[in-house]
N, C-alpha and C positions, 0 to 999 in steps of 0.2 A: 496371449493365450497361455493358460495354465495347463498342467498335466491332466486336470480333470474337466476342463472345459474352457469357455471364453473368459477373458478378463472383463469384468463389468465396467463399462464407461460411466461417466457422470450423466445420469438421465434426469437431473433436476430441471434442466432446460432443454428445449427442443433444439436439435442439431440436424438440420436438413443435409442429407447425404446424397450425392449423385449416385444413381443406380445403373448397373451395367445394362439392364434391359432397356433403359431409356436412350442408349447409344444407337443411332441408326446404322452405325458401321459394325455392330455386333454380328459375329458369324451366325448365319441363319440356323445352322444345326444346333448351336449352343442356345440360341433364343428359343427355338421350339422345345428343346429339352427342358429349359427353365419354365416355359409355359405349362408343360405337362407336370412338372414338379409342383407348381402352384395349384394345379387341379387336385393333386393328391392332398395338399395342405388344406384346401377348401373342404374336401370331403371329411377329413378328420375334424375340422373346425365346425362342422354342422351348419355351414353357411346356407346351404339350400333349404335345410329344414326350417330355418328361421324365416327365410323369404316365403316358403310355402305356407307358413302360418298366416302371413299377410294375404296370400292368394286366396286362402279359404275364407278370410274375412271379406274379401272383395266379392266372392261368389254370391254373398247375400245382397250385394249392392249393385251389381252389374248385370245387365241383360246382354246375353250374347257372349262372344269370346272376350276373355280378359286380355287386354293389350299391355304387354310388359316390355319395358325398355331397360337394357343393361348398359349403363354408361361406363366407358373404359372397360369393355367386356373382356379384354385380353384374348385368350385362346378359346373363349366361348364355353368353358366347362360348366359355368353356372346356368347358362341358357340351355345347354344340352340336358343337364340334370332336371331342370324345371320341365322341359319338354317331355322327358321320360316319365316324370310323375304325372303330368297332365294326361298323357296317353293311357297310363295304367288306371287312373281314377275316372277318366271320361270327362274331365273338366276342360272345356274348350279354351285355348289360349292362342294368342298371336305374339310371337317373340320377335323382338328387335334388339340389335346390338350395335354399338359403335365404338371405335377405337381409333386413335391417331396413327397407330402402326399398321401399315399395309400387311405386314407379315402376320400380325395377330388376327387381323380381319380374315385373312385367307385361312388360317388355322381354325377360326371359329366357324367359317362356312363349311369346312370339311367335317367338323364335329356335329353338324346339325342333325337332330334326330329325325328318323323317317316318320312321315305322316303328321308332322307338326309344323305349321307355317313359321319360317324363320327368315328374317332379313338382317343382314349385317352391312354396315357402311363405314368407310374410312372418313372420319371427321374429327375435328378438334372440339372437345366438349366445352371449351372456354370461349371459342371464337365462332364456330359454325352453328347454324340453326339445328337444334335438337328435333328429332321427330316429335310431332305433336299428337294430341288426342290419345295419350297413353293413360291407362288406369293406374299403373304402378311403375314408378321409375326407381331403379335400384343402382347401387354403386358399391363395389366391394374392393377394398385394398387400393384405392386411388387417392383418397383425400390426403394421405400423408405425403404424397408427391408434391403438394402445392404449398405455396406460402399462404399466410393468413388471409390476405385480401382475395386471392384466387379461390381459396377454400370457401369463403363466404359467397363469392360470385358463383361458384359451382352449385352451392345449395340453392341460391336464388333461381338459377337457370333450371335446375331439376324441379323445383316447386312450380315454376311457370309451365313446365312441359307435362305435368301430370294433372289429370282431372280429379284424382281421388287421393293418392298417397305416394309418399316416397320412403325409401329405406336405404340407409347408408350403414355399411359395416366396415370397420377398419381396426387396426391394431391400437392398443393402448401403450403408452410409453412408460413401462414399468420394468423393474429389475427382473421380476418373475417372467414377464413377457420376453425379455431378452434371452433368458435361459431357455424358455420353451422354444423360442425360434431356433436356437442353436441345436438343442436336442432333436426337435422335430425334423429339421432340415438335414441333419446328419443321420437320421433314421430313415426318412422317407425318400431321399433322393441322393444321387451322386453328382447332381448338377452343381458345378462350381459357381455358376452365375446365381442360381437360387440361394445357395448357402451364403454368398457374399451379400446379395441384395436383401436377404431376410433380416440380417442384423442391422444393415443400414436403414432398413424400413422402420425398425423399432426406434432407432435413434431419431428418425424423422417424424415419428408419430405424435399425435396430440394426446394430451391427458383428457380425462373425462371433463374436468373443469374447463379446459380450453375449448372443448367441443360445445359445452353449454353456452359459452360466450359467442362462439361462431353462430349458433342457432339464434341467439338473441339479436345479433347484428344482422342476420339474414331475414329476420322477421318471422321466424318459424315458431309462432306461439303454439302452445300445447304440444310441442314435440316431446316424445317419450324417449328417454335415453337410458339404456341399461348396460351394465357390465355383463358380458357373456363369455362363455368358453371359447377359446383359451386365451385369456388376457386380451379380449377384444371389446369393442363397444358396438351396440346396435341402436341406431337412431331411426325412429319411425315418426313421420309427421303425416297427418291426414287433414284434408280440407274440411272445414265445417260443413256438416250435412245441410 
């Protein structure tokens, strides 16, 4: 650490870091505090706005409620925000979420918006059956937790679970991204867990070129990959009509 901020590590290669929130022995109060910190980060990062753009695309292709699955949903802030937008706009949706953490699932259930169907389940996205018959499968800030083979496996499983499209958002491993993570987490939260994990997440993240290679290995032809605010990538893949 320097007087003005973090010392920048070597980000030329991926360095997977164990994160505090992955520890099942983490104090529950610290875990929930960190989940709520991530919710604030997601709001600033415009995650839901980008997912909502895909929902609007689906509105033209889907009859009836749009079924959305959030894989590794954490505290459910993305699902809750999507539900709130759906309620305001009158677009019918059915929301589903899953996470390997019971604590995160319980927090997501508490965050469920009134009047919007929401189901959350504890399951391992790499081992357990994902809910099927979804129109849109999304995943935010989870891919960087995985090694390369499991990242490809997750993309394949998400593609198999969706009838129309999938969307993955995650961090990019860049020097600017590392600085943004430090500044953002020291501005938005006092959670020591979120502050620690945020920097570890950037070191664990994939580069855009590495994500392109993951898509190719997973067979996601025609995947659209974009650099988005703030030092993230957005991956959208749609089944051929």
